[in-house]
N, C-alpha and C positions, 0 to 999 in steps of 0.2 A: 468543542469535540463532543464527539458520542460518549464520552466517559463524563462524570462529574469530578470537579476539583474546588476546592474553597478557593477565592481568589488570591491566598496568602501561600498556597502548595506552589513547588518548584515547577510542577508542570502549566496551570495556569499564568505564573509570571515567563516561563518560557513561551508559550501561547502568543503572550501581551508582545514579547520584544520579538515575534518572529524567528524563533529558535527551536523552535517544537519542533521532534522528529518523529516519526511511526514507522516502525519495522514490524517482521511477525509476529516478535514480541507483544507490542504492544507500544505506547508511547513513551517517549525517552526524552531526556534534556541532553544526549550527546547522541550524534548523527553518526550514522555508515560507521560504526564498530562492528569489527568482525565478532561473531558470536558462536563460540563452539559446544555442540551439542554433546551434554554427558548423560547417560543413562540408556536405556531401552526408550524406543522410539523419539529421542530426544532430536529437535531439528537444528543445525547448526546452518550458518553464513558467513561466508568465507569469501571477503573481496566480491565479483557478481556469481557468487555460485551458492546453491543452497543443496544440504545432503540430510538424509533421516538416517538414523542410527536403526539397526535390525529392532525387530520386533518382541521377541521372546528372550527371556533373561540365559535360557542355553546356547540360542543364536549369538548373542552380545557377548557371552562368557568365552563360547567357542573361536569367536574371532581375535578375541585380545589371546587367549591362549596360544594362539598363532601368530603372537606380533603383527596382526592386521588390524587397521580402522574396521571398527563396527556398522560401517556404512552399510546401507542396503540399497540405497537410491540416493540421486541426485541429479541436479542440472546446473548449465552454467545460463545466466542470461543473455539474449542476443541483444539487436541493438533496440528492435521493437519494444524488447522487455523494458530495456532501460529508460528509453523514453515516456513509457507509461508508469513505469515507477516515478520519475519525477514529477508528473503532471497529478497522479493520485496522491502523492505523499504533500504537494504544495496544498490541494486542497483539504483532503482530510486533517493536515494541521494547522491551516490557516483561514479556511473557508474563503479563499480568493486566489485567483489565479490569472498573472498577468500574464497575456496573451504576448503581445509585444515581445516580452522578454524572455519566454521561453521559445518564440519562433528563432529568436538570437542566440539563447543559449543552447537549443538543440538543433538548430541550423534544418528547420522544418518550416513547412507552411500549415500552419495549423489548421483551418479551414480544410484543407485538401488531406492530411494526414488524419484528422479525426470524423471526416466525413460522414461515417455510421453513427456517429455520438450524437450530432448535433440533432438531429430530430428528438431523441430522447433529452438532450439539454432542454429544446423547446418544451416538451411534455411537463420538464421539472420547472419550467418556468412560468408554464398557464397554470400549474398548480401552486404556485407562490413560494417557491423553494428556494431559487436562485432569479438571478438575473444576468443575461450574457448579452455580448456583443464579438464584434470581430478585435476588440482592445482587452476585453478581463471577463471573467466570471467570478460574480460575488453570491455567495452562499446566504441568504436569508436566515433571520433567527429561524423561520419555523423551517427551515431545512439542517437546522445545525444538528437536531437529534437522528436526522436520516442522512447526513453526511454519507455515509457507507453505501446508502443505497444509491448514491448522488457518484460517488466511485465506481461503484462498479459498473457502470456505462463503458467506462475508459479500460477495463479488465476485460480482454480478446479472451483469456480461457474462462470466466465466470458467463461470459456469454455463450461460447462455445459447451459449456458443459451445465446448462441450468438445470438440470436433470438428475445432475449429481450432488451429494450431500455436502454442504459447508454449514459454516458457523451461522446460525439463525441470526438475522438482522433484527427482526422485532419479537 
């Protein structure tokens, strides 16, 4: 993973056992848990939706004093978001993707669905970060520390908003 854990750490064990999960908070041994954001600017995830709380303490308290949730924005994942989340989660947690299994699970033709990503995968392969073919994507040890970069190829929001500020990868 793009974090470090000792071999006996529960995250390292979960990764070896193919049980590691990653959400917007980071790596976890528990998958698909609802997360309720408490406090100013906190982010929550319930089902297939995300929300962020108000940015100032005054706005946050005003909402609560009116018996309102202090949420100022949120969105619900569409079907494309859900497909991409599955692919990214498998790659970032396990460094591999069984394309045949994903096609069956998500009822997609991977090469057609992700046609815009294939040239980026080719470049990662040329750089010695991964290998890929019609059946699988396998991230090589050289690509482990750059797994977030590899996963970004599947994130359509990152592709559209490259000028915006996101967490730095390196």
